[in-house]
Structures are given as structure tokens and as C-alpha cells.
C-alpha positions as CSV (number, residue, x, y, z in Angstrom):
1,M,91.0,257.4,200.6
2,K,89.2,254.1,200.7
3,P,90.2,251.5,198.2
4,P,87.6,250.6,195.6
5,P,85.4,247.7,196.5
6,A,86.6,244.3,195.2
7,T,84.7,243.1,192.2
8,S,83.7,239.5,191.6
9,P,84.7,237.9,188.3
10,A,82.2,238.3,185.5
11,P,79.9,235.3,185.2
12,P,80.1,233.2,182.0
13,A,78.4,234.8,179.0
14,P,74.7,233.9,178.6
15,L,74.0,230.9,176.4
16,S,71.3,230.5,173.8
17,Q,70.9,228.9,170.4
18,E,71.3,232.4,168.8
19,S,74.4,233.2,170.7
20,I,76.1,230.0,169.6
21,L,75.0,230.1,166.0
22,K,76.3,233.7,165.7
23,E,79.8,232.5,166.6
24,L,80.0,229.3,164.4
25,T,82.5,229.1,161.6
26,T,81.9,225.4,160.8
27,G,80.5,224.0,157.6
28,R,78.4,221.3,159.2
29,F,79.0,220.8,162.9
30,G,76.4,222.7,164.9
31,R,74.5,224.0,161.9
32,T,71.6,221.9,163.2
33,L,71.6,222.8,166.9
34,F,69.2,222.3,169.7
35,F,69.5,224.4,172.9
36,F,67.7,223.5,176.1
37,P,67.7,225.4,179.4
38,V,67.6,222.0,181.1
39,V,67.7,218.4,180.1
40,D,68.3,215.1,181.9
41,S,71.4,214.5,179.7
42,T,72.6,216.0,176.4
43,N,73.9,212.6,175.3
44,E,70.5,210.9,176.0
45,T,68.7,213.7,174.2
46,L,70.9,213.4,171.2
47,R,70.7,209.6,171.2
48,G,67.0,210.0,170.8
49,L,67.4,212.3,167.8
50,A,70.1,210.0,166.3
51,G,67.8,207.0,166.6
52,R,65.3,208.8,164.4
53,G,67.8,209.6,161.7
54,A,69.3,213.0,162.7
55,E,72.1,214.1,160.4
56,E,75.8,214.0,161.3
57,G,76.9,217.2,162.9
58,T,73.7,217.7,164.9
59,V,74.5,219.2,168.3
60,V,72.5,219.4,171.6
61,V,73.6,222.0,174.1
62,A,72.1,222.5,177.6
63,D,72.5,225.2,180.2
64,T,72.3,222.5,182.9
65,Q,71.8,218.7,183.1
66,L,69.9,216.9,185.8
67,Q,71.5,213.5,185.1
68,G,74.7,214.4,183.3
69,R,77.1,211.4,183.0
70,G,80.8,210.9,182.9
71,R,82.7,207.7,182.3
72,R,81.7,204.5,184.1
73,G,78.3,205.9,185.0
74,R,79.6,208.7,187.2
75,Q,77.4,211.8,187.5
76,W,78.8,215.0,185.8
77,F,78.5,218.1,187.9
78,S,76.3,220.4,185.8
79,P,75.3,223.6,187.6
80,A,73.1,226.0,185.7
81,G,74.9,228.9,183.9
82,E,78.4,227.7,184.9
83,G,79.5,225.1,182.3
84,I,79.4,223.8,178.8
85,F,77.4,220.6,178.3
86,L,77.1,219.6,174.7
87,S,76.8,216.5,172.6
88,L,77.7,216.0,168.9
89,L,76.4,213.4,166.6
90,L,78.9,211.6,164.3
91,R,78.4,208.9,161.7
92,P,81.9,207.7,161.0
93,R,82.4,205.6,157.9
94,H,85.3,203.5,159.3
95,A,85.1,200.2,161.2
96,P,84.3,200.5,164.9
97,A,87.8,199.4,165.8
98,K,89.3,202.3,163.9
99,C,86.9,204.7,165.6
100,S,88.0,204.1,169.1
101,G,90.4,207.0,168.9
102,I,87.7,209.6,168.1
103,A,87.6,210.7,171.8
104,L,91.2,211.9,171.3
105,L,90.1,214.1,168.4
106,A,87.7,215.7,170.8
107,A,90.3,215.9,173.5
108,A,92.7,217.8,171.2
109,A,89.9,220.0,169.9
110,V,88.7,220.9,173.4
111,S,92.2,221.5,174.7
112,R,93.2,223.8,171.8
113,A,89.9,225.7,171.9
114,I,90.4,226.4,175.6
115,E,93.9,227.7,174.9
116,D,92.7,229.8,172.0
117,Q,89.9,231.4,174.0
118,T,91.6,231.8,177.4
119,G,95.3,231.5,177.0
120,L,95.3,228.7,179.6
121,R,97.7,225.8,178.8
122,T,95.9,222.5,179.3
123,E,97.0,218.8,179.5
124,V,95.3,215.7,178.1
125,K,94.9,212.7,180.4
126,W,94.3,209.6,178.2
127,P,91.7,208.9,177.0
128,N,89.2,211.6,177.7
129,D,90.1,214.1,180.4
130,I,91.3,217.7,180.1
131,L,93.4,219.0,183.0
132,L,94.5,222.4,184.3
133,G,97.2,222.3,187.0
134,G,96.6,218.6,187.5
135,R,92.8,219.1,188.1
136,K,90.0,218.1,185.8
137,V,88.4,221.0,183.8
138,G,86.7,218.9,181.1
139,G,85.8,215.5,180.0
140,I,84.6,213.5,177.0
141,L,82.1,210.7,176.9
142,A,81.7,208.7,173.6
143,E,78.7,206.4,173.2
144,T,77.7,204.3,170.3
145,G,74.2,203.3,169.1
146,G,72.1,202.4,166.0
147,D,69.3,204.3,164.4
148,E,66.0,202.9,163.1
149,T,67.7,201.9,159.8
150,G,70.4,200.0,161.6
151,E,73.1,202.5,160.8
152,R,75.6,202.9,163.5
153,Y,76.4,206.3,165.1
154,L,78.5,207.9,167.8
155,V,77.4,210.5,170.3
156,L,80.3,212.6,171.6
157,G,79.5,214.3,174.9
158,I,81.7,217.2,176.1
159,G,81.6,218.8,179.5
160,I,83.7,221.8,180.6
161,N,83.7,223.6,184.0
162,V,83.6,227.2,182.9
163,G,82.5,229.4,185.8
164,G,81.8,228.8,189.4
165,G,84.2,227.8,192.1
166,E,82.2,225.5,194.4
167,F,82.3,221.8,193.8
168,P,80.8,218.9,195.8
169,P,83.1,217.8,198.6
170,E,84.2,214.7,196.6
171,L,85.4,216.8,193.7
172,E,87.0,219.8,195.5
173,D,90.5,218.4,195.3
174,R,90.2,217.0,191.8
175,A,88.2,219.6,189.8
176,V,88.8,223.1,188.6
177,S,86.9,225.7,186.4
178,L,88.3,228.0,183.8
179,R,87.5,231.0,185.9
180,M,89.2,229.4,189.0
181,A,92.3,228.9,186.8
182,G,92.4,232.6,185.8
183,A,90.0,233.0,182.8
184,K,88.5,236.5,183.4
185,N,85.5,236.5,181.2
186,P,84.6,233.0,180.1
187,D,82.7,233.1,176.8
188,R,80.6,229.9,176.5
189,P,79.2,230.6,173.0
190,G,82.7,231.5,171.7
191,L,84.2,228.4,173.3
192,I,81.5,226.1,171.9
193,A,82.1,227.5,168.4
194,A,85.9,227.1,168.8
195,I,85.5,223.5,169.9
196,L,83.2,222.6,167.0
197,G,85.5,224.4,164.5
198,R,88.6,222.6,165.7
199,L,86.9,219.2,165.9
200,E,85.3,219.5,162.5
201,K,88.7,220.0,160.9
202,L,90.2,217.0,162.7
203,Y,87.2,214.8,161.9
204,R,87.2,215.7,158.2
205,V,90.8,214.4,158.0
206,F,89.8,211.2,159.9
207,Q,86.7,210.6,157.7
208,G,88.8,211.0,154.6
209,S,91.7,208.8,155.4
210,G,91.3,207.3,158.9
211,D,94.2,209.4,160.0
212,L,94.3,210.4,163.7
213,S,97.9,211.7,163.7
214,P,97.2,215.5,163.9
215,A,95.2,214.9,167.2
216,L,97.7,212.2,168.4
217,D,100.7,214.5,167.9
218,F,98.9,217.2,170.0
219,C,97.8,214.8,172.7
220,R,101.4,213.4,172.9
221,D,102.8,216.9,173.3
222,R,100.3,217.8,176.0
223,S,100.0,214.4,177.7
224,A,99.6,214.1,181.4
225,T,99.9,210.3,181.0
226,L,102.9,209.4,179.0
227,G,106.1,208.7,181.0
228,R,104.0,208.1,184.1
229,R,103.2,204.8,185.9
230,V,99.5,204.2,185.5
231,R,96.8,201.8,186.5
232,A,94.2,201.1,183.8
233,V,90.9,199.4,184.6
234,G,88.9,198.2,181.6
235,P,86.9,195.3,180.2
236,G,89.8,192.9,180.6
237,G,90.6,193.8,184.2
238,E,93.3,195.9,185.8
239,I,96.7,196.5,184.2
240,S,99.6,198.5,185.7
241,G,102.7,199.8,184.0
242,L,104.6,202.6,182.5
243,A,102.8,204.6,179.8
244,L,105.0,204.7,176.8
245,D,103.1,206.1,173.8
246,L,99.9,206.4,171.9
247,T,99.3,204.0,169.0
248,E,98.0,205.0,165.5
249,E,94.5,203.9,166.6
250,G,94.6,206.0,169.8
251,G,95.4,203.2,172.2
252,L,97.8,203.5,175.1
253,R,101.0,201.4,175.0
254,L,102.1,200.2,178.4
255,R,105.2,198.4,179.6
256,R,104.6,196.2,182.6
257,D,107.2,195.5,185.3
258,T,107.9,192.1,183.6
259,G,109.0,194.0,180.5
260,E,106.0,192.9,178.5
261,E,104.5,195.6,176.3
262,L,100.8,195.8,175.6
263,V,98.1,198.2,174.3
264,V,95.1,199.3,176.2
265,M,92.3,200.6,173.9
266,S,89.9,201.9,176.6
267,G,89.6,202.0,180.3
268,E,89.8,204.1,183.5
269,V,93.3,205.4,184.1
270,T,94.8,206.4,187.4
271,L,98.1,208.2,187.4
272,S,100.8,207.4,190.0
273,P,102.3,210.4,191.8
274,A,104.8,212.3,189.7
275,G,108.4,212.2,190.5
């Protein structure tokens, strides 16, 4: 008897405004939601809406992006039908310096939502990357701006590699998708709803008291950064040292070889080899 033919993994579930709204459990996040089959960038699309006074919690989702961006202007690989590309509008009431850790709220929400939906255990690489098996499965891009009244806002972009298994050559050794990591039937609408639900709860605590600790505790527990030697490149130049801890504001505390301790609030972090 011939063995049954091998079957390919199921593609990610179709995405639409209706499929996402049907899964939402939030009070505000995503209740105003714009879905586009294709955009240049979900962050840029939402920034345009924010500048015209869109309300906090507004979300833009696209099936693909033509000019999706990561940190430091890098392009975010955005194949049609294979990922989550969303942006969320926030209008935090705290001072900008206190809002620098909001990306870690998103990192904790994304990481926990992935685990809720797929059972895959993720890690958080400070300040904005989600890893599976040491490879990047998701990323967060926070961008600030001001609307026509002068009110400041924050656009939180979230990208996740859900399906597929083919990346550009420069990403092959560094990227992974949920399906490549073992998720059998990636559910994009359900995962988007789970992310927004987790994030809304964390953000509500932050808005009320400025407290980032629930997200920080999770990010410490799942950190791919703490205890490792790192190189951080930011506005102040390059800094190398041992990653010690996260501060209450979401910064990364480092100890240099001289013994000096300092805090990095933002930057591009490279991990030294483990061991």
C-alpha cells in the first residue's frame, strides 16, 4: 500500500476587517479598524489618520505592505497573506520620557499572545524584537508625532512572520515564521485580537499610574538580552557591556568593562554569542 501523499501546512487564515472584529474582546483597541489589502506602510497610513485627529485605539491592518519599515529605516519583509502587519494609535497622557517603555508593553503583549495562540515559547530581545529559537519572528516600531491641534501621539507598529518559509537571502539565518517553528494552523484574526486584548490591559494600567512593571516582569523572565554581553548603538554612539536589568522606565542597565554602570533608553542592540 502506498503511503498517503504528504500534505502542506495550512496557510494562515484569511484576513479581513470582519474576521478581526469578530474575534475582538477589547473595549477600545481595534474598535475603529481599517483593513487594506495593500498599503505602503501601516504606520504611515495611521500617522495620516492620527494627524487628522483619529481617536486612541484606532488600528490599521494590511495584508501586505510595499514599504514596511523596521527600526533604523530597514525594510520589513511583508509578503501578502503570510504575516501580521498592524499599527495602533496611542495618545499617552504621561511625559514623553515616561513613555519610552511602551514598546515593551507591546513586546510583552505580542509574546504572550503568540504563546496563547500557538503554544510556542518566545523570547524578548530588548527593546523591540520577539524571538523563537534565537531567530526573529516579530518586531515593534514606535513612532511619535503631533496632530493638527498639536496633541502628541504614538503609533505602535507590529509585524509578525506568521506563514511562509522563504525569506530574502539576507534574512534566511535570522528570521523565522510561526509556521516554520511548528504552528500548524496560524490564525491571523485570532492572533491580532489576542495581541490587542493583552496590550489594552497593560496599557490601561500604564495610563492610570505610569506603571510598566507587569510588562517588565514578563520581559525580564523571557529576556534574550539580560545576562549577555551586548553592543548598543544609539543617538549617543556605541556602548558595550553586560546587560544587567531593565529599569522602571524600560531602559536597559549595562555594566561596562570598567565597572561603570549606565542606562540605555533606546538603540540597536547586538547580542554577543551565548556561552
